[in-house]
Each structure stands twice: as structure tokens, then as C-alpha cells.
C-alpha positions as CSV (number, residue, x, y, z in Angstrom):
1,M,-9.9,25.1,4.8
2,K,-12.4,24.9,2.1
3,A,-14.8,22.0,1.5
4,S,-13.0,21.1,-1.8
5,D,-9.6,21.1,0.1
6,L,-11.2,18.6,2.6
7,K,-12.4,16.6,-0.2
8,R,-8.9,16.5,-1.7
9,V,-7.4,15.5,1.4
10,K,-9.8,12.5,1.9
11,E,-8.9,11.4,-1.5
12,I,-5.3,11.7,-0.9
13,E,-5.8,9.7,2.4
14,A,-7.7,6.9,0.5
15,E,-5.1,6.6,-2.1
16,N,-2.4,6.4,0.4
17,T,-4.2,3.7,2.2
18,K,-4.6,1.8,-1.1
19,L,-1.0,2.3,-1.6
20,K,0.1,1.0,1.8
21,R,-2.0,-2.1,1.2
22,M,-0.4,-2.7,-2.1
23,Y,3.1,-2.2,-0.5
24,A,2.2,-4.8,2.2
25,E,1.2,-7.4,-0.2
26,M,4.2,-7.0,-2.2
27,A,6.6,-7.3,0.5
28,L,4.7,-10.5,1.6
29,E,4.9,-11.9,-1.8
30,K,8.7,-10.9,-2.0
31,Q,9.3,-12.6,1.4
32,A,7.4,-15.8,0.2
33,I,9.5,-16.1,-2.8
34,K,12.6,-15.6,-1.0
35,D,11.7,-18.4,1.5
36,L,10.6,-20.5,-1.3
37,L,14.0,-20.0,-3.1
38,G,15.9,-20.6,0.2
39,K,14.4,-24.1,0.4
40,L,15.8,-25.0,-3.0
């Protein structure tokens, strides 16, 4: 594996981590909204 390949893998891993965090936040928000609407 070349150095450029390794750099690209690290970039993809960082983006993947960011996307996972975004998904987790959205899932929490969705659940909070569902909980809130369920109480109305």
C-alpha cells in the first residue's frame, strides 16, 4: 500500500466517524421528538 493510499484510508475513516456521529445525533433527536409527541 502506498503512502497516498494510506492517507486516503485515514480520510475515509475520519469521514465515516463523522457520519456515524451525525447519524447518532439524528437518531436521538428523532427519538426525543417521538417521545414528546407521544405525550401530547
